[in-house]
Backbone as a chain_set.jsonl record, in Angstrom:
{"seq": "XXXXXXXXXXXXXXXXXXXXXXXXXXXXXXXXXXXXXXXXXXXXXXXXXXXXXXXXXXXXXXXXXXXXXXXXXXXXXXXXXXXXXXXXXXXXXXXXXXXXX", "coords": {"N": [[0.878, -1.2, -0.02], [0.555, 2.304, -0.887], [1.392, 5.27, 0.4], [-0.323, 8.004, 0.986], [0.212, 11.508, -0.096], [0.226, 14.403, 1.501], [-1.015, 17.275, 0.556], [-0.687, 20.598, 0.956], [-2.678, 23.586, 1.661], [-5.503, 24.689, -0.071], [-7.782, 22.351, -1.747], [-7.537, 21.836, -5.315], [-9.677, 24.157, -7.101], [-11.592, 24.891, -5.08], [-13.09, 27.565, -3.006], [-13.108, 29.796, -0.581], [-13.77, 32.39, -0.389], [-15.675, 35.041, 0.803], [-17.334, 37.87, 0.281], [-18.611, 39.854, 1.701], [-17.538, 39.787, 4.542], [-14.98, 39.999, 4.024], [-14.563, 42.693, 2.928], [-15.629, 44.233, 5.279], [-13.652, 43.729, 7.041], [-11.317, 44.913, 5.621], [-12.184, 47.67, 5.539], [-12.161, 47.989, 8.395], [-9.291, 47.78, 8.675], [-8.534, 49.705, 7.127], [-9.622, 51.96, 8.185], [-8.49, 52.054, 11.177], [-5.792, 52.098, 10.316], [-5.768, 54.639, 9.113], [-6.354, 56.335, 11.082], [-4.552, 56.242, 12.626], [-2.711, 57.507, 11.36], [-1.02, 56.299, 9.301], [0.961, 55.238, 6.704], [-0.168, 53.087, 3.834], [2.09, 51.707, 2.804], [3.881, 52.047, 4.798], [2.722, 50.337, 6.711], [2.477, 47.85, 5.601], [5.368, 47.421, 5.355], [5.945, 47.403, 8.292], [4.343, 45.064, 8.747], [5.284, 42.959, 7.496], [4.65, 42.522, 4.667], [3.484, 42.601, 1.133], [3.076, 46.012, -0.122], [0.962, 46.04, -2.113], [-0.778, 43.868, -1.464], [-1.952, 44.769, 1.131], [-3.252, 46.803, 0.032], [-5.115, 45.27, -1.594], [-6.514, 43.851, 0.723], [-7.646, 45.852, 2.083], [-9.187, 46.859, 0.067], [-11.084, 44.501, 0.276], [-10.698, 42.818, -1.417], [-9.119, 40.395, -0.939], [-9.206, 37.708, 1.545], [-7.547, 37.589, 4.496], [-5.198, 35.425, 5.964], [-5.36, 33.817, 9.244], [-2.747, 34.228, 10.484], [-1.659, 36.304, 9.282], [-3.553, 38.449, 9.685], [-2.865, 38.797, 12.587], [-0.298, 39.513, 12.065], [-0.852, 42.015, 10.946], [-2.368, 43.189, 12.828], [-0.267, 43.583, 14.852], [1.364, 45.205, 13.615], [-0.079, 47.502, 13.642], [-0.417, 47.948, 16.152], [-2.443, 47.292, 17.96], [-4.928, 44.755, 19.093], [-6.062, 41.777, 17.847], [-8.204, 41.096, 18.303], [-9.463, 43.385, 18.701], [-9.365, 44.724, 15.992], [-11.084, 42.396, 15.025], [-13.589, 43.093, 16.242], [-14.026, 45.668, 15.357], [-14.521, 44.948, 12.636], [-16.67, 43.284, 12.942], [-18.661, 45.254, 13.982], [-18.972, 46.739, 11.59], [-19.965, 44.953, 9.876], [-22.605, 44.979, 11.027], [-23.403, 47.213, 10.379], [-26.364, 48.826, 8.645], [-26.535, 48.3, 5.108], [-25.769, 50.703, 2.858], [-28.218, 52.596, 1.438], [-29.095, 52.572, -1.945], [-29.936, 55.401, -3.587], [-31.757, 56.867, -6.43], [-31.101, 59.274, -8.692]], "CA": [[-0.182, -0.053, 0.187], [1.306, 3.329, -1.042], [1.577, 6.198, 1.341], [-0.76, 9.283, 0.224], [0.882, 12.479, -0.123], [-0.349, 15.498, 2.055], [-1.218, 18.549, -0.053], [-0.823, 21.847, 1.618], [-3.501, 24.451, 0.888], [-6.903, 24.418, -0.338], [-7.92, 21.55, -2.822], [-7.982, 22.761, -6.435], [-11.14, 24.703, -7.464], [-12.213, 25.378, -3.895], [-12.839, 28.581, -2.755], [-13.603, 30.459, 0.805], [-14.0, 33.894, -0.552], [-17.022, 35.647, 1.171], [-17.23, 39.174, -0.05], [-19.053, 40.827, 2.765], [-16.411, 39.994, 5.997], [-13.683, 40.719, 3.676], [-14.783, 44.287, 2.771], [-15.922, 44.845, 6.377], [-12.551, 43.765, 7.614], [-10.516, 45.667, 4.799], [-12.574, 48.864, 5.961], [-11.627, 47.918, 9.75], [-8.065, 48.179, 8.774], [-7.946, 51.11, 6.479], [-9.835, 53.051, 9.382], [-7.449, 52.021, 11.918], [-4.366, 52.525, 9.821], [-5.568, 56.25, 8.855], [-6.83, 57.052, 12.185], [-2.953, 56.402, 13.449], [-1.699, 58.24, 10.405], [0.117, 55.577, 8.816], [0.632, 54.961, 5.149], [-0.08, 51.6, 3.366], [3.638, 51.322, 2.528], [4.424, 51.53, 6.307], [1.813, 49.295, 7.491], [3.007, 46.543, 4.877], [6.565, 47.252, 6.089], [5.65, 46.696, 9.897], [3.664, 43.832, 8.956], [6.46, 42.153, 6.782], [3.75, 41.973, 3.472], [3.801, 43.527, 0.188], [2.097, 46.864, -0.204], [-0.267, 45.71, -3.005], [-1.35, 42.953, -0.669], [-2.465, 45.412, 2.005], [-4.393, 47.538, -0.713], [-6.344, 44.339, -1.603], [-7.045, 43.499, 1.803], [-8.532, 46.892, 2.46], [-10.524, 46.855, -0.825], [-11.742, 43.466, 0.311], [-10.388, 41.664, -2.681], [-8.525, 39.184, -0.349], [-9.388, 37.372, 2.867], [-6.313, 37.44, 4.928], [-5.507, 34.241, 7.039], [-5.158, 34.208, 10.812], [-1.221, 34.786, 11.002], [-1.596, 37.588, 8.522], [-4.241, 39.112, 10.788], [-2.083, 38.778, 13.7], [0.987, 40.425, 11.788], [-1.369, 43.315, 10.74], [-2.748, 43.815, 14.332], [0.764, 44.022, 15.421], [1.696, 46.21, 12.989], [-1.108, 48.603, 13.921], [-0.106, 48.171, 17.404], [-3.736, 46.859, 18.615], [-5.177, 43.534, 19.167], [-6.775, 41.095, 16.665], [-9.762, 41.288, 18.798], [-9.832, 45.036, 18.409], [-9.762, 44.616, 14.546], [-12.48, 41.714, 14.973], [-14.597, 44.136, 16.938], [-14.456, 46.755, 14.197], [-15.224, 44.326, 11.687], [-18.122, 42.967, 13.419], [-19.541, 46.551, 14.12], [-18.927, 47.019, 10.211], [-21.012, 44.053, 9.49], [-23.673, 44.892, 11.742], [-24.075, 48.423, 10.112], [-27.136, 48.612, 7.63], [-25.946, 48.556, 3.915], [-26.267, 52.025, 2.16], [-29.239, 52.365, 0.562], [-29.11, 53.267, -3.142], [-31.05, 56.439, -4.215], [-31.79, 57.227, -7.765], [-31.352, 61.079, -8.945]], "C": [[0.805, 1.169, 0.143], [0.66, 4.452, -0.055], [0.913, 7.133, 0.795], [-0.049, 10.433, 0.789], [-0.075, 13.59, 0.437], [-0.104, 16.528, 1.133], [-1.577, 19.781, 0.944], [-1.917, 22.743, 0.844], [-4.697, 24.022, 0.935], [-6.936, 23.287, -1.537], [-8.151, 22.19, -4.173], [-9.204, 23.08, -6.701], [-11.778, 25.041, -6.122], [-12.017, 26.69, -3.47], [-13.298, 28.922, -1.263], [-13.901, 31.726, 1.0], [-15.181, 34.375, -0.249], [-16.866, 37.169, 1.224], [-17.398, 40.203, 1.201], [-18.115, 41.109, 4.107], [-15.19, 40.434, 5.496], [-13.456, 42.118, 3.429], [-14.942, 44.692, 4.34], [-14.541, 44.834, 7.337], [-11.433, 44.668, 6.939], [-10.77, 47.212, 5.371], [-11.997, 49.215, 7.343], [-9.889, 48.148, 9.672], [-7.684, 49.209, 8.308], [-8.562, 52.022, 7.622], [-8.992, 52.999, 10.403], [-6.135, 52.414, 11.541], [-4.504, 54.062, 9.655], [-6.226, 57.013, 10.055], [-5.481, 57.571, 12.954], [-2.242, 57.188, 12.372], [-0.541, 57.607, 9.605], [-0.424, 55.158, 7.443], [0.514, 53.465, 4.973], [1.175, 51.064, 3.428], [4.071, 51.056, 3.867], [3.959, 50.616, 6.885], [2.597, 48.109, 6.868], [4.462, 46.576, 5.349], [6.693, 46.475, 7.388], [4.888, 45.421, 9.689], [4.23, 42.639, 8.15], [5.545, 41.578, 5.538], [4.046, 42.983, 2.344], [2.747, 44.621, 0.201], [0.744, 46.648, -1.065], [-1.069, 44.87, -2.075], [-2.462, 43.591, 0.142], [-3.688, 46.179, 1.278], [-5.672, 46.522, -0.972], [-6.937, 43.756, -0.427], [-7.978, 44.307, 2.248], [-9.506, 46.973, 1.37], [-11.183, 45.76, -0.666], [-11.653, 42.535, -0.659], [-9.691, 40.169, -2.167], [-8.93, 39.225, 1.026], [-8.099, 36.948, 3.559], [-6.451, 35.935, 6.366], [-5.165, 34.56, 8.733], [-3.742, 34.757, 11.219], [-1.087, 36.057, 10.452], [-2.194, 38.601, 9.243], [-3.603, 39.501, 11.687], [-0.88, 39.751, 13.34], [0.253, 41.947, 11.571], [-1.861, 44.121, 11.992], [-1.343, 44.468, 15.111], [1.437, 45.192, 15.085], [1.104, 47.835, 13.45], [-1.171, 49.01, 15.656], [-1.595, 48.166, 18.32], [-3.585, 45.414, 18.511], [-6.003, 42.935, 18.027], [-8.047, 41.053, 16.895], [-10.239, 42.369, 18.568], [-10.245, 45.2, 16.863], [-11.132, 43.772, 14.285], [-13.758, 42.502, 15.315], [-15.098, 45.104, 16.006], [-15.105, 46.115, 12.97], [-16.801, 43.793, 12.02], [-19.1, 44.38, 13.251], [-19.83, 46.914, 12.536], [-20.125, 46.061, 9.543], [-22.327, 44.117, 9.931], [-24.458, 46.141, 11.122], [-25.142, 48.015, 8.982], [-26.528, 49.114, 6.305], [-26.464, 49.674, 3.566], [-27.265, 51.631, 1.314], [-29.002, 53.142, -1.026], [-30.165, 53.939, -3.761], [-30.772, 56.857, -5.744], [-32.08, 58.809, -7.778], [-32.346, 61.187, -9.969]], "O": [[1.755, 1.202, 0.924], [-0.545, 4.433, 0.195], [1.494, 7.416, -0.252], [0.292, 10.44, 1.971], [-1.159, 13.72, -0.132], [1.079, 16.729, 0.859], [-2.622, 19.85, 1.591], [-2.054, 22.673, -0.378], [-5.09, 23.165, 1.726], [-6.001, 23.38, -2.332], [-8.971, 23.107, -4.202], [-10.002, 22.16, -6.522], [-12.813, 25.674, -6.328], [-10.861, 27.112, -3.496], [-14.001, 28.031, -0.787], [-14.215, 32.248, 2.07], [-15.995, 34.151, -1.144], [-16.289, 37.68, 2.183], [-16.611, 41.07, 1.579], [-17.938, 42.208, 4.632], [-14.389, 41.091, 6.162], [-12.388, 42.687, 3.654], [-14.227, 45.65, 4.637], [-14.33, 45.689, 8.197], [-10.616, 45.175, 7.708], [-9.809, 47.933, 5.639], [-11.478, 50.302, 7.596], [-9.307, 48.674, 10.621], [-6.698, 49.8, 8.748], [-7.811, 52.933, 7.972], [-8.591, 54.13, 10.679], [-5.394, 53.006, 12.325], [-3.559, 54.782, 9.976], [-6.578, 58.188, 9.959], [-5.255, 58.613, 13.569], [-1.076, 57.5, 12.611], [0.534, 58.129, 9.311], [-1.559, 54.864, 7.07], [0.991, 52.674, 5.787], [1.388, 50.026, 4.054], [4.59, 49.975, 4.146], [4.672, 49.956, 7.641], [3.324, 47.43, 7.594], [4.783, 45.491, 5.834], [7.252, 45.401, 7.608], [4.859, 44.68, 10.672], [3.711, 41.522, 8.154], [5.584, 40.369, 5.307], [4.709, 44.005, 2.522], [1.594, 44.305, 0.493], [-0.358, 47.054, -0.696], [-2.217, 45.287, -1.92], [-3.634, 43.231, 0.041], [-4.83, 46.219, 1.736], [-6.847, 46.766, -0.699], [-7.964, 43.105, -0.619], [-9.017, 43.878, 2.748], [-10.68, 47.155, 1.691], [-12.12, 45.71, -1.462], [-12.405, 41.566, -0.764], [-9.716, 39.114, -2.8], [-9.044, 40.257, 1.688], [-7.581, 35.907, 3.158], [-7.292, 35.632, 7.212], [-4.727, 35.631, 9.154], [-3.586, 35.583, 12.118], [-0.447, 36.915, 11.058], [-1.546, 39.617, 9.493], [-3.618, 40.725, 11.815], [-0.502, 40.629, 14.116], [0.804, 42.951, 12.023], [-1.79, 45.339, 12.156], [-1.311, 45.511, 15.763], [1.96, 46.003, 15.849], [1.692, 48.913, 13.541], [-1.722, 49.953, 16.223], [-1.784, 48.961, 19.242], [-2.602, 44.83, 18.057], [-6.612, 43.711, 17.291], [-8.93, 40.989, 16.04], [-11.417, 42.47, 18.224], [-11.307, 45.732, 16.537], [-12.065, 44.184, 13.596], [-14.793, 42.467, 14.65], [-16.289, 45.367, 15.834], [-16.052, 46.626, 12.372], [-17.82, 43.964, 11.35], [-20.078, 44.467, 12.508], [-20.938, 47.378, 12.269], [-21.026, 46.481, 8.817], [-23.199, 43.446, 9.379], [-25.68, 46.276, 11.193], [-24.924, 46.97, 8.369], [-26.03, 50.239, 6.29], [-27.643, 49.849, 3.873], [-27.277, 50.624, 0.606], [-28.729, 54.342, -1.054], [-31.106, 53.398, -4.342], [-29.643, 57.136, -6.149], [-32.934, 59.433, -7.148], [-32.721, 62.296, -10.352]]}, "num_chains": 1, "name": "protein.A"}
């Protein structure tokens, strides 16, 4: 009997991206970053990630992993729980209504 190799990561073709929480988390990171007066590039350097990745997270295009959330929180000198609380608050906000002009 041959031993099965274990592949890291998600199986091919699977996705776990959910837009609403990704957008809320990105907005929470952006709010915290701008409240502290930190540039995206500085945050990226402090967290040890690419600036473009920070931008994608802030726009809600990427859902960060737990280790990345911890790096971002450390770089922002706040707890990951604080970022999650901000995210949950954003998720609880009513969606902006679209008005026609």
